[in-house]
C-alpha positions as CSV (number, residue, x, y, z in Angstrom):
1,X,80.3,-40.6,78.7
2,X,78.3,-40.5,81.9
3,X,74.6,-40.4,81.9
4,X,72.8,-38.0,84.0
5,X,69.6,-40.1,84.3
6,X,69.0,-41.9,87.5
7,X,69.4,-45.9,87.5
8,X,65.9,-46.2,88.4
9,X,62.6,-44.1,87.6
10,X,61.3,-41.5,90.0
11,X,58.2,-43.3,90.3
12,X,55.6,-45.2,88.2
13,X,52.1,-44.2,87.4
14,X,49.5,-47.0,87.1
15,X,46.1,-46.7,85.5
16,X,43.8,-49.4,86.0
17,X,41.3,-49.9,83.3
18,X,41.3,-46.3,81.9
19,X,38.4,-45.1,79.8
20,X,39.4,-41.8,78.3
21,X,42.0,-41.3,75.7
22,X,42.5,-37.7,76.3
23,X,43.2,-38.6,80.0
24,X,45.4,-41.2,79.3
25,X,47.6,-38.9,77.2
26,X,47.7,-36.1,79.7
27,X,48.9,-38.6,82.1
28,X,51.7,-39.6,79.8
29,X,52.7,-35.9,79.3
30,X,52.7,-35.9,83.1
31,X,55.3,-39.1,83.2
32,X,57.5,-37.5,80.5
33,X,58.0,-34.3,82.4
34,X,58.7,-36.2,85.7
35,X,60.6,-39.1,84.2
36,X,58.2,-41.4,85.4
37,X,57.1,-44.6,83.9
38,X,53.4,-45.3,82.7
39,X,51.7,-48.6,83.2
40,X,48.4,-49.4,81.8
41,X,46.6,-52.2,82.7
42,X,43.6,-53.7,80.3
43,X,40.9,-53.4,79.4
44,X,41.1,-49.8,78.1
45,X,38.0,-47.7,77.0
46,X,39.9,-46.7,73.4
47,X,42.7,-47.6,71.4
48,X,46.6,-46.5,71.9
49,X,46.3,-45.4,68.2
50,X,43.2,-43.4,69.0
51,X,43.6,-39.7,67.6
52,X,42.4,-38.1,70.9
53,X,45.2,-39.8,72.9
54,X,47.6,-39.0,70.1
55,X,46.3,-35.2,70.3
56,X,46.8,-35.5,74.1
57,X,50.0,-36.8,74.2
58,X,51.5,-34.9,71.3
59,X,55.3,-35.7,70.7
60,X,55.8,-36.6,74.7
61,X,55.2,-40.3,74.4
62,X,58.4,-40.7,72.7
63,X,59.9,-39.8,76.3
64,X,57.9,-42.1,78.4
65,X,58.5,-46.0,79.2
66,X,55.0,-47.3,78.5
67,X,54.2,-50.8,79.9
68,X,50.9,-52.8,79.1
69,X,49.3,-55.5,80.9
70,X,46.6,-57.7,80.0
71,X,44.9,-57.4,83.3
72,X,45.8,-56.8,87.1
73,X,47.7,-60.2,87.6
74,X,49.9,-60.0,85.1
75,X,50.9,-56.3,86.3
76,X,51.2,-57.6,89.8
77,X,53.4,-60.6,88.4
78,X,55.6,-57.9,87.1
79,X,56.3,-55.9,90.3
80,X,59.8,-56.2,91.6
81,X,59.9,-57.0,95.5
82,X,59.3,-55.1,97.4
83,X,57.4,-52.8,95.2
84,X,55.4,-50.2,97.2
85,X,52.2,-49.7,95.6
86,X,49.5,-46.6,96.7
87,X,45.9,-46.8,95.5
88,X,44.2,-43.3,95.0
89,X,40.9,-43.4,96.2
90,X,38.0,-40.8,97.5
91,X,37.3,-43.6,100.0
92,X,40.8,-43.2,101.6
93,X,41.5,-41.6,105.2
94,X,45.1,-40.6,104.7
95,X,46.3,-37.8,102.5
96,X,48.8,-38.3,99.9
97,X,51.0,-35.5,101.4
98,X,51.5,-37.7,104.1
99,X,52.8,-40.7,102.2
100,X,56.7,-40.6,102.6
101,X,56.9,-41.7,99.0
102,X,60.3,-43.2,97.9
103,X,62.0,-43.4,94.6
104,X,60.4,-46.0,92.6
105,X,56.9,-46.0,94.2
106,X,53.7,-47.0,92.1
107,X,50.8,-44.7,92.2
108,X,47.6,-46.5,91.4
109,X,44.4,-44.8,89.7
110,X,41.3,-46.3,88.9
111,X,39.0,-45.9,85.7
112,X,37.3,-42.4,85.6
113,X,33.7,-43.4,85.7
114,X,34.0,-45.9,89.1
115,X,37.5,-45.6,90.5
116,X,39.2,-48.7,91.7
117,X,37.0,-51.9,92.6
118,X,36.6,-52.8,96.3
119,X,38.8,-55.8,96.1
120,X,41.7,-54.1,94.7
121,X,41.8,-50.9,96.8
122,X,41.2,-53.0,100.1
123,X,44.2,-55.1,99.3
124,X,46.6,-52.0,99.4
125,X,47.7,-48.8,101.4
126,X,45.0,-45.9,100.1
127,X,45.8,-42.6,99.8
128,X,43.5,-39.3,98.9
129,X,43.5,-35.9,97.7
130,X,42.2,-33.3,99.4
131,X,38.9,-32.0,98.1
132,X,37.8,-29.5,100.4
133,X,35.0,-28.0,98.1
134,X,33.4,-31.2,98.3
135,X,31.3,-32.2,95.3
136,X,32.5,-34.7,92.8
137,X,36.1,-36.1,92.2
138,X,39.0,-34.7,90.3
139,X,39.7,-35.5,86.8
140,X,41.9,-38.4,86.4
141,X,44.8,-36.5,84.8
142,X,44.6,-34.0,87.1
143,X,44.7,-36.3,90.1
144,X,47.4,-38.3,88.8
145,X,49.4,-35.2,88.1
146,X,48.6,-33.7,91.7
147,X,49.9,-36.9,92.9
148,X,53.1,-37.4,91.0
149,X,54.4,-34.1,91.7
150,X,53.7,-34.2,95.5
151,X,55.6,-37.7,95.1
152,X,58.4,-36.4,93.4
153,X,58.4,-33.3,95.6
154,X,58.8,-35.6,98.8
155,X,61.5,-37.8,96.9
156,X,63.7,-35.0,95.3
157,X,63.1,-32.2,97.7
158,X,61.9,-29.6,95.1
C-alpha cells in the first residue's frame, strides 16, 4: 500500500513559552488541518492536561505530531541542518507574504503577553503580519493560523 502523505511535514509551528491553553489548542487544530508539526518550548503557562487546552484542541490532537522541549537550547539542538526558522514579530520589517517559504520551514511565535525576547528575535530572520488597522497585536492562534496558511499557500500553490 502506498501512502499519500508527504515524506516530510508541510511545515513546523513553534510556540516559545506559550501562556494560554486555549491558544495552544487552537494552534494544534491548525497544525492538524495543515499537516504541520507543533513544537512547544517550555515553560508553559498551563498544563497539557488543562481543561481549556483539551476543549480548544478537541479531538484534533491525535492528528498532530507534538514535540515538547525543556528550553530554547534543547529545541535548537533538535533542528536538522539546514533548518530555516522564521521569527514572527511586530518588530520585523519584512512581510510574511514575501518570505518564500519552503517545505519543512519552522514558524516561531513568542508568548502572548510579551512576544519573542530580543535576544531570540535578533538571532533569526524576522517576519511580520500586516496590521494596517494599527492598535494591538493579533491573538497568537490567529497569527499562527494566518502565517501557517500563507506558508502552505506558498509551498503547495493553493
